[in-house]
C-alpha positions as a Markdown table, in Angstrom:
| # | Residue | x | y | z |
|---|---|---|---|---|
| 1 | Met | 113.4 | 79.1 | 111.0 |
| 2 | Ala | 114.6 | 82.1 | 109.1 |
| 3 | Arg | 115.6 | 85.3 | 110.9 |
| 4 | Val | 115.1 | 88.8 | 109.7 |
| 5 | Ser | 116.4 | 91.9 | 111.5 |
| 6 | Ile | 115.1 | 95.4 | 110.7 |
| 7 | Ser | 116.8 | 98.4 | 112.3 |
| 8 | Gly | 115.5 | 101.9 | 112.5 |
| 9 | Asp | 113.8 | 104.5 | 114.7 |
| 10 | Val | 111.5 | 103.1 | 117.4 |
| 11 | Pro | 108.2 | 104.8 | 116.3 |
| 12 | Asn | 108.7 | 103.6 | 112.7 |
| 13 | Leu | 109.4 | 100.0 | 113.8 |
| 14 | Arg | 106.4 | 100.1 | 116.1 |
| 15 | Met | 104.2 | 101.1 | 113.2 |
| 16 | Leu | 105.8 | 98.3 | 111.1 |
| 17 | Leu | 105.1 | 95.7 | 113.8 |
| 18 | Glu | 101.5 | 96.9 | 114.1 |
| 19 | Asp | 101.1 | 96.5 | 110.3 |
| 20 | Leu | 102.4 | 93.0 | 110.5 |
| 21 | Asn | 100.4 | 92.0 | 113.6 |
| 22 | Arg | 97.1 | 92.9 | 111.8 |
| 23 | Asp | 97.6 | 89.8 | 109.7 |
| 24 | Pro | 96.6 | 86.6 | 111.5 |
| 25 | Glu | 98.9 | 84.5 | 109.3 |
| 26 | Phe | 101.9 | 86.6 | 110.4 |
| 27 | Arg | 101.0 | 86.0 | 114.1 |
| 28 | Ala | 100.6 | 82.3 | 113.4 |
| 29 | Val | 104.0 | 81.7 | 111.8 |
| 30 | Ala | 106.3 | 84.5 | 113.1 |
| 31 | Ala | 107.6 | 85.7 | 116.4 |
| 32 | Ala | 108.9 | 89.3 | 116.7 |
| 33 | Arg | 110.7 | 91.2 | 119.4 |
| 34 | Met | 112.1 | 94.7 | 119.6 |
| 35 | Val | 115.7 | 95.1 | 120.9 |
| 36 | Pro | 116.9 | 98.7 | 121.8 |
| 37 | Met | 120.2 | 99.7 | 120.2 |
| 38 | Glu | 122.8 | 100.9 | 122.6 |
| 39 | Ser | 124.8 | 103.1 | 120.2 |
| 40 | Asp | 123.7 | 105.6 | 117.6 |
| 41 | Asp | 125.5 | 103.9 | 114.7 |
| 42 | Phe | 123.3 | 105.5 | 112.0 |
| 43 | Gly | 123.9 | 109.1 | 113.1 |
| 44 | Leu | 120.2 | 110.0 | 113.3 |
| 45 | Gly | 120.7 | 112.5 | 116.1 |
| 46 | Asn | 118.4 | 112.1 | 119.0 |
| 47 | Ala | 116.3 | 109.3 | 117.5 |
| 48 | His | 115.8 | 106.3 | 119.7 |
| 49 | Leu | 116.9 | 103.3 | 117.6 |
| 50 | Ala | 116.0 | 99.6 | 117.9 |
| 51 | Thr | 116.2 | 96.4 | 116.0 |
| 52 | Leu | 113.1 | 94.4 | 115.3 |
| 53 | Val | 114.0 | 90.7 | 115.2 |
| 54 | Ile | 111.5 | 88.5 | 113.4 |
| 55 | Asp | 111.8 | 84.7 | 113.3 |
| 56 | Leu | 109.8 | 83.2 | 110.4 |
| 57 | Ala | 108.7 | 79.6 | 109.9 |
| 58 | Leu | 109.9 | 77.9 | 106.7 |
| 59 | Gly | 107.5 | 76.6 | 104.1 |
| 60 | Leu | 104.4 | 77.9 | 102.2 |
| 61 | Ala | 103.1 | 79.9 | 105.2 |
| 62 | Gly | 106.5 | 81.4 | 105.6 |
| 63 | Asn | 106.6 | 82.5 | 102.0 |
| 64 | Ala | 103.3 | 84.3 | 102.2 |
| 65 | Thr | 104.4 | 86.0 | 105.5 |
| 66 | Tyr | 107.7 | 86.9 | 103.9 |
| 67 | Asp | 105.8 | 88.7 | 101.1 |
| 68 | Leu | 103.8 | 90.6 | 103.7 |
| 69 | Leu | 107.0 | 91.5 | 105.5 |
| 70 | Lys | 108.5 | 92.9 | 102.2 |
| 71 | Thr | 105.4 | 95.1 | 101.7 |
| 72 | Ala | 105.5 | 96.3 | 105.3 |
| 73 | Val | 109.2 | 97.2 | 105.1 |
| 74 | Ala | 108.6 | 99.1 | 101.9 |
| 75 | Ala | 106.0 | 101.2 | 103.7 |
| 76 | Ala | 108.4 | 101.7 | 106.7 |
| 77 | Arg | 111.1 | 102.9 | 104.2 |
| 78 | Arg | 108.6 | 105.5 | 102.9 |
| 79 | Arg | 108.2 | 106.8 | 106.5 |
| 80 | Gly | 111.9 | 106.9 | 107.4 |
| 81 | Phe | 115.2 | 105.1 | 107.4 |
| 82 | Val | 115.3 | 101.3 | 108.0 |
| 83 | Ser | 117.9 | 98.8 | 107.3 |
| 84 | Thr | 117.3 | 95.1 | 106.9 |
| 85 | Glu | 119.4 | 92.0 | 107.4 |
| 86 | Gly | 118.2 | 88.5 | 106.2 |
| 87 | Met | 115.6 | 89.7 | 103.7 |
| 88 | Glu | 117.8 | 89.1 | 100.7 |
| 89 | His | 117.7 | 85.3 | 101.2 |
| 90 | Thr | 114.2 | 84.3 | 99.9 |
| 91 | Glu | 115.6 | 80.9 | 98.9 |
| 92 | Asp | 115.9 | 80.1 | 102.6 |
| 93 | Leu | 112.1 | 80.3 | 103.0 |
| 94 | Arg | 111.3 | 78.2 | 100.0 |
| 95 | Glu | 113.8 | 75.4 | 100.5 |
| 96 | Ser | 111.5 | 73.2 | 102.6 |
| 97 | Thr | 108.7 | 73.5 | 100.0 |
| 98 | Glu | 110.7 | 72.6 | 96.9 |
| 99 | Arg | 110.6 | 69.1 | 95.7 |
| 100 | Pro | 113.4 | 67.4 | 93.8 |
| 101 | Glu | 112.6 | 66.6 | 90.2 |
| 102 | Val | 111.9 | 63.0 | 89.5 |
């Protein structure tokens, strides 16, 4: 499993999660949960902040879902501030599908 964390304001993260849940493949290979943030580390004033934690399966299905996730995060960034953790490691998702050369 690979874990991706996306932090931002709650309405934006809810829209992001709705976008992801529209895809049946995402629902089949990923589990997501929203965790409220206790402190306002980002200085967004009165915004309610949270972290969306997504666990992705490894392998080919995980790769396709990861691409969907990147697209959804790009849309969320156009709506407002989001920060990500764990999305820079695409190799983690591909490692179970790569075959050693013979």
